[in-house]
C-alpha positions in Angstrom: -10.1 -19.2 13.1 -12.9 -18.5 10.4 -10.8 -19.7 7.1 -10.3 -16.7 4.7 -12.8 -16.1 1.6 -12.8 -17.7 -1.6 -11.9 -13.8 -3.5 -11.0 -13.8 -7.0 -9.9 -10.9 -10.1 -12.6 -8.9 -10.8 -11.4 -9.3 -14.2 -13.0 -13.5 -14.3 -15.7 -11.4 -14.8 -14.9 -11.8 -18.2 -17.7 -10.1 -20.5 -20.3 -11.6 -18.4 -21.8 -8.4 -17.1 -21.8 -6.7 -20.8 -23.6 -10.2 -21.6 -26.1 -9.6 -19.2 -26.7 -6.0 -20.5 -27.0 -6.9 -23.9 -29.5 -9.4 -22.5 -31.8 -8.0 -19.8 -30.9 -4.5 -20.1 -28.2 -2.4 -18.1 -31.0 -1.4 -15.3 -31.8 -4.9 -14.2 -28.0 -5.9 -15.2 -27.0 -3.5 -12.6 -29.7 -4.8 -10.2 -28.2 -8.3 -11.3 -25.0 -6.7 -9.7 -26.2 -4.9 -6.7 -28.5 -7.9 -5.4 -25.0 -9.9 -5.7 -23.5 -7.1 -4.0 -21.3 -6.1 -6.4 -21.1 -2.0 -7.8 -22.5 -1.3 -11.1 -19.1 -0.3 -11.9 -18.6 -3.8 -12.9 -20.1 -3.0 -16.2 -17.4 -1.7 -17.3 -14.3 -1.6 -14.8 -12.8 -4.8 -13.6 -10.1 -3.1 -11.1 -9.5 -5.2 -7.8 -10.8 -8.3 -6.0 -14.5 -9.8 -5.5 -15.3 -12.4 -3.5 -16.5 -15.6 -5.6 -19.9 -15.9 -3.7 -20.5 -12.5 -5.3 -19.4 -13.9 -8.9 -22.1 -17.3 -8.1 -24.9 -14.9 -6.8 -24.5 -12.6 -10.2 -24.7 -15.6 -12.2 -27.0 -16.9 -10.7 -29.0 -14.3 -10.7 -29.0 -13.5 -14.4 -29.5 -17.0 -15.1 -33.1 -16.7 -13.0 -34.1 -13.4 -14.9 -33.4 -14.8 -18.5 -35.0 -17.9 -17.4 -32.4 -20.1 -18.9 -30.9 -23.2 -17.7 -27.0 -23.8 -18.7 -26.7 -19.9 -18.2 -22.7 -20.5 -18.5 -23.0 -22.6 -21.7 -24.6 -19.4 -23.3 -21.7 -17.2 -22.7 -19.2 -19.5 -23.0 -17.9 -18.6 -26.4 -17.6 -15.0 -25.2 -15.4 -15.8 -22.2 -11.5 -16.0 -22.9 -8.2 -15.4 -20.4 -7.5 -12.5 -22.9 -9.5 -11.1 -20.5 -8.0 -11.4 -17.2 -5.6 -8.3 -18.2 -1.6 -8.2 -17.7 -2.1 -12.1 -16.2 -4.4 -13.8 -19.4 -1.3 -11.6 -21.7 1.8 -13.0 -19.8 -0.2 -17.2 -20.0 -0.8 -15.7 -24.1 2.5 -14.5 -24.6 4.2 -17.7 -23.9 6.2 -19.2 -26.1 4.3 -22.6 -26.6 1.2 -24.2 -25.3 2.7 -25.8 -22.8 4.5 -23.3 -21.2 1.3 -21.1 -21.4 -1.2 -23.8 -19.1 2.1 -23.6 -17.0 1.9 -20.0 -16.0 -1.3 -20.4 -15.9 -0.5 -22.9 -13.2 2.1 -21.3 -11.6 0.3 -17.7 -11.3 -3.2 -18.6 -10.3 -2.2 -17.2 -6.9 -2.2 -14.2 -8.1 -5.4 -14.6 -9.5 -7.4 -16.2 -6.5 -6.7 -16.9 -3.0 -8.2 -20.0 -3.2 -8.7 -21.6 -7.0 -5.7 -23.9 -8.2 -5.0 -25.5 -11.4 -3.4 -29.6 -11.5 -1.6 -30.4 -14.6 -0.4 -34.3 -15.2 1.4 -34.8 -18.2 1.2 -38.7 -19.1 3.1 -40.4 -22.4 -0.2 -39.9 -24.7 -2.7 -37.3 -22.9 -2.7 -34.7 -20.3 -4.9 -33.7 -17.2 -5.6 -30.4 -16.9 -7.6 -29.4 -13.8 -9.4 -26.3 -12.3 -10.3 -26.1 -8.6 -13.1 -23.5 -7.6 -13.1 -22.7 -3.6 -17.1 -22.1 -3.8 -18.1 -25.7 -5.4 -20.9 -26.2 -3.3 -22.6 -23.1 -4.3 -25.8 -23.5 -6.6 -24.6 -21.6 -9.3 -21.6 -24.0 -9.5 -22.5 -25.8 -12.8 -22.6 -22.4 -14.6 -18.9 -21.6 -13.1 -17.8 -25.2 -14.3 -19.0 -24.1 -17.8 -17.6 -20.9 -17.9 -14.1 -22.2 -16.5 -14.0 -24.6 -19.3 -14.4 -22.1 -21.4 -11.7 -19.5 -20.3 -8.9 -22.3 -20.0 -9.9 -23.6 -23.5 -9.1 -20.4 -24.9 -6.2 -20.6 -24.1 -5.7 -23.7 -26.0 -7.4 -22.5 -28.8 -5.1 -19.5 -29.0 -2.2 -21.8 -29.7 -3.8 -25.1 -31.5 -7.0 -22.5 -33.7 -10.3 -21.8 -32.3 -11.6 -25.2 -33.8 -9.8 -27.4 -31.8 -11.6 -29.6 -29.2 -10.6 -31.5 -26.1 -10.5 -35.6 -26.3 -12.7 -35.2 -23.5 -14.2 -33.1 -20.5 -14.5 -34.5 -17.0 -17.1 -32.2 -15.0 -17.4 -32.7 -11.2 -21.4 -31.7 -10.8 -23.9 -34.5 -11.2 -25.4 -35.8 -15.0 -27.5 -32.8 -16.3 -30.4 -33.6 -19.1 -28.5 -31.2 -21.3 -26.0 -33.3 -22.5 -25.9 -32.3 -25.6 -26.1 -29.1 -25.6 -22.6 -29.3 -23.3 -20.7 -31.1 -25.9 -22.0 -29.4 -28.6 -20.7 -26.1 -26.7 -17.0 -27.7 -26.1 -16.6 -29.9 -29.2 -16.3 -32.9 -27.3 -17.1 -36.3 -25.1 -18.3 -34.7 -22.0 -18.6 -37.0 -18.6 -20.3 -36.3 -14.7 -19.4 -37.0 -11.5 -15.9 -36.8 -11.6 -13.7 -36.1 -8.8 -12.1 -32.5 -10.1 -13.6 -30.6 -13.1 -10.5 -31.1 -15.7 -10.0 -30.9 -19.4 -8.1 -34.2 -21.5 -5.7 -33.7 -24.8 -3.2 -35.1 -26.5 0.4 -34.9 -24.6 2.1 -34.2 -28.4 0.0 -30.7 -28.6 1.7 -29.0 -25.8 4.9 -28.2 -27.7 2.7 -26.4 -30.4 4.6 -22.6 -30.7 2.7 -19.4 -30.2 1.3 -18.5 -34.0 2.1 -14.7 -33.0 5.8 -14.7 -32.3 6.8 -11.5 -32.4 4.5 -10.7 -28.4 6.2 -13.8 -27.1 8.3 -12.4 -24.4 7.4 -9.2 -24.0 5.2 -9.4 -20.8 6.7 -10.8 -17.2 5.8 -12.0 -14.4 6.4 -8.5 -12.1 4.0 -6.9 -14.8 1.2 -9.0 -13.2 2.8 -7.8 -10.1 2.6 -3.8 -10.9 -0.9 -4.5 -12.0 -2.6 -6.7 -8.8 0.0 -4.8 -6.4 -0.6 -6.7 -3.3 -2.3 -9.9 -5.0 -5.7 -11.3 -3.4 -6.7 -10.8 0.2 -5.3 -13.8 2.5 -7.7 -13.2 5.3 -11.2 -12.1 6.4 -10.2 -8.8 7.3 -8.5 -8.2 4.3 -11.5 -9.7 1.9 -13.5 -6.8 3.9 -11.0 -4.0 3.5 -11.1 -4.6 -0.1 -15.3 -4.3 -0.1 -14.6 -1.2 2.2 -12.3 0.5 -0.7 -14.6 -0.8 -3.0 -17.9 0.9 -1.4 -15.5 4.2 -0.4 -14.9 4.7 -4.3 -19.0 4.6 -4.7 -19.9 6.6 -2.1 -21.7 3.8 -0.5 -20.5 2.0 2.7 -22.5 -0.6 3.9 -21.9 -2.9 6.3 -25.5 -5.3 5.3 -23.2 -4.7 1.4 -20.1 -6.2 2.7 -21.5 -9.3 4.5 -24.0 -9.7 1.5 -20.4 -10.2 -0.7 -19.5 -12.7 1.5 -22.0 -14.7 2.0 -22.7 -14.4 5.5 -25.6 -12.1 8.0 -24.4 -9.1 8.8 -24.4 -10.8 12.8 -21.3 -14.0 11.7 -19.5 -10.7 9.6 -19.1 -8.6 12.9 -18.6 -12.1 14.6 -16.1 -12.7 12.9 -14.2 -9.5 12.7 -14.2 -9.2 16.7 -12.5 -12.3 16.8 -10.1 -10.8 14.6 -9.7 -7.8 17.0 -11.6 -5.4 14.6 -14.6 -4.1 13.5 -16.1 -3.2 10.5 -16.7 0.5 12.2 -12.7 0.7 13.1 -12.2 -0.4 9.1 -13.8 1.8 7.4 -12.4 4.9 10.0 -9.5 3.5 8.7 -10.1 3.6 5.1 -11.5 7.2 5.6 -8.3 8.3 7.2 -6.2 7.0 4.8 -8.0 8.3 1.7 -8.1 11.2 3.4 -4.4 11.5 3.7 -4.5 10.5 0.0 -6.7 13.3 -1.3 -4.8 15.6 1.0 -2.3 15.4 -1.4 -3.5 16.4 -4.4 -2.3 19.7 -5.6 -5.6 22.2 -5.5 -7.8 20.1 -2.8 -9.0 22.0 0.2 -9.7 20.2 3.8 -12.9 21.2 3.2 -13.3 19.4 -0.7 -11.7 16.7 1.0 -14.3 16.3 4.3 -17.1 16.1 1.4 -15.8 14.0 -0.7 -15.8 11.6 2.4 -19.4 12.3 3.4 -18.3 14.4 6.2 -21.3 16.6 7.5 -18.4 19.5 7.7 -15.2 20.5 7.4 -14.9 20.8 11.6 -15.8 17.2 12.1 -13.9 15.8 9.1 -10.3 17.7 10.9 -11.7 16.3 14.5 -11.6 13.0 13.9 -8.1 13.0 11.2 -6.3 15.1 14.2 -7.5 12.0 16.9 -6.4 9.8 14.2 -3.2 11.0 12.6 -1.9 13.4 15.9 -1.9 16.2 13.3 -4.5 18.3 11.6 -5.5 17.6 7.9 -3.5 21.1 7.3 -0.4 19.9 8.7 -0.2 17.0 6.8 -1.2 18.7 3.7 1.9 21.7 4.3 4.4 18.3 5.3 3.0 16.2 2.4 3.0 19.6 -0.1 
């Protein structure tokens, strides 16, 4: 059985799309998003989950267009867990640094379906490591810099913006820009390690939140309300999420879905067939359930819903809807309203 594709909240894009738009121009930033299988919507919005392959491809595409080695270092100062919605607010509303880091570790399952965080508390030193689900991608070094920047934003919320760790260990080969990396993060770094991790003094774990008035005001249930289902746990669910995102953009495409997931169209079709479904069937399911939602909106006619979903005529839509649900759109509309 095919392993689930690594997926991550779209909020992990942080300020990257805005940075790309500022450096490249909005049109080129949109092109970089689309080339990675992402919608231009992500220049502003951050809803849902995206394939980590698309995230990595977007980062790599921007780096190539800028001709810049070490892009993750360039935008590291602008990345913060505060941009991660309720998840980030829950982490930053902890009473102390130790609790904040443990929250991030425990709730990583709501951030990504594959990424994990591990914390080891020694007598003098804490080791905090991050395991990204797609380490083999060529853009991984920039992803590693970005991940470190986001983790450090948690520490600096409690310890101040000038705080730096004892050392950062990268699980990438040594490269020529060591001095730039150390300057960006303000500490010594090493390479070729087994995991990506930050080392810092144990005594800092007890540092209280500088904004105590916000402590306890965000709960785990708030995250669940924002991220209702959580990250997809299978290829079928990941494909369904991509179809829903495409549907909102009125541009459903098998090619774009395969690109987002980092595989060929034929490979995606084969894996879906192995699961007993097809891309066309998943699209039809999405269209029909969206149709039912739109029919429940006061003032929407059957013709308007048909047009919104791309059907050539209300009659074609009605036939498809009736075949799927066993009753006509007008009948369903009367029942729902």
